[in-house]
VMD Tcl script that draws the C-alpha trace (Angstrom):
set ca {
  {86.80 109.56 97.25}
  {86.15 110.32 93.61}
  {84.33 113.54 92.85}
  {83.82 116.10 90.11}
  {85.70 119.42 90.29}
  {86.23 122.37 88.04}
  {89.93 123.05 87.55}
  {90.92 126.08 85.46}
  {87.42 126.14 83.98}
  {87.50 122.45 83.00}
  {85.38 119.75 84.64}
  {87.50 116.83 85.85}
  {87.01 113.64 87.82}
  {89.29 113.68 90.86}
  {90.12 110.53 92.84}
  {91.83 111.65 96.04}
  {93.89 109.41 98.27}
  {95.50 110.75 101.45}
  {98.15 109.59 103.90}
  {95.26 108.79 106.25}
  {94.19 106.16 103.71}
  {97.68 104.66 103.81}
  {97.54 104.60 107.62}
  {94.14 102.87 107.41}
  {95.51 100.19 105.08}
  {98.56 99.77 107.34}
  {96.26 99.36 110.33}
  {94.31 96.68 108.44}
  {97.63 94.81 108.14}
  {98.77 95.50 111.72}
  {101.68 97.59 110.43}
  {102.72 100.78 112.20}
  {104.07 103.50 109.91}
  {105.03 107.15 110.27}
  {103.51 109.99 108.26}
  {106.77 110.08 106.28}
  {106.42 106.36 105.48}
  {102.80 106.96 104.44}
  {103.89 109.78 102.13}
  {106.54 107.52 100.58}
  {104.02 104.75 100.00}
  {101.50 107.21 98.57}
  {104.19 108.41 96.17}
  {105.06 104.82 95.18}
  {101.41 104.09 94.47}
  {101.04 107.28 92.40}
  {104.14 106.52 90.35}
  {103.61 102.81 89.73}
  {99.89 102.09 89.32}
  {98.35 100.69 86.16}
  {96.00 103.32 84.73}
  {93.82 100.54 83.32}
  {93.17 99.28 86.84}
  {93.43 102.53 88.79}
  {94.31 103.05 92.42}
  {92.60 100.81 94.96}
  {93.08 99.38 98.45}
  {94.83 96.25 97.15}
  {97.54 98.45 95.64}
  {98.16 100.04 99.04}
  {98.31 96.59 100.66}
  {100.82 95.47 98.00}
  {103.14 98.41 98.67}
  {102.74 98.04 102.43}
  {103.75 94.39 102.15}
  {106.93 95.53 100.36}
  {107.46 98.07 103.16}
  {107.09 95.29 105.75}
  {109.63 93.10 103.92}
  {112.15 95.98 103.77}
  {111.58 96.74 107.45}
  {112.19 93.09 108.38}
  {115.43 92.93 106.37}
}
mol new
graphics top color blue
foreach p $ca { graphics top sphere $p radius 0.5 }
foreach p [lrange $ca 0 end-1] q [lrange $ca 1 end] { graphics top cylinder $p $q radius 0.2 }
display resetview
């Protein structure tokens, strides 16, 4: 997922996560979500992660668990 790119003439490390990754994590948890749900979860992860830890699968599982709780309510 992580790779080096040149953006505007500057070399940067890019760590890409896609809605397909969210769907994969949801599948691991036997949760069915829509693309819209996956986009929402991806946005939540992007806006709430700890930069000292980074973005990882456990973070997706955490947000998917919250999604499951909301869906059950």
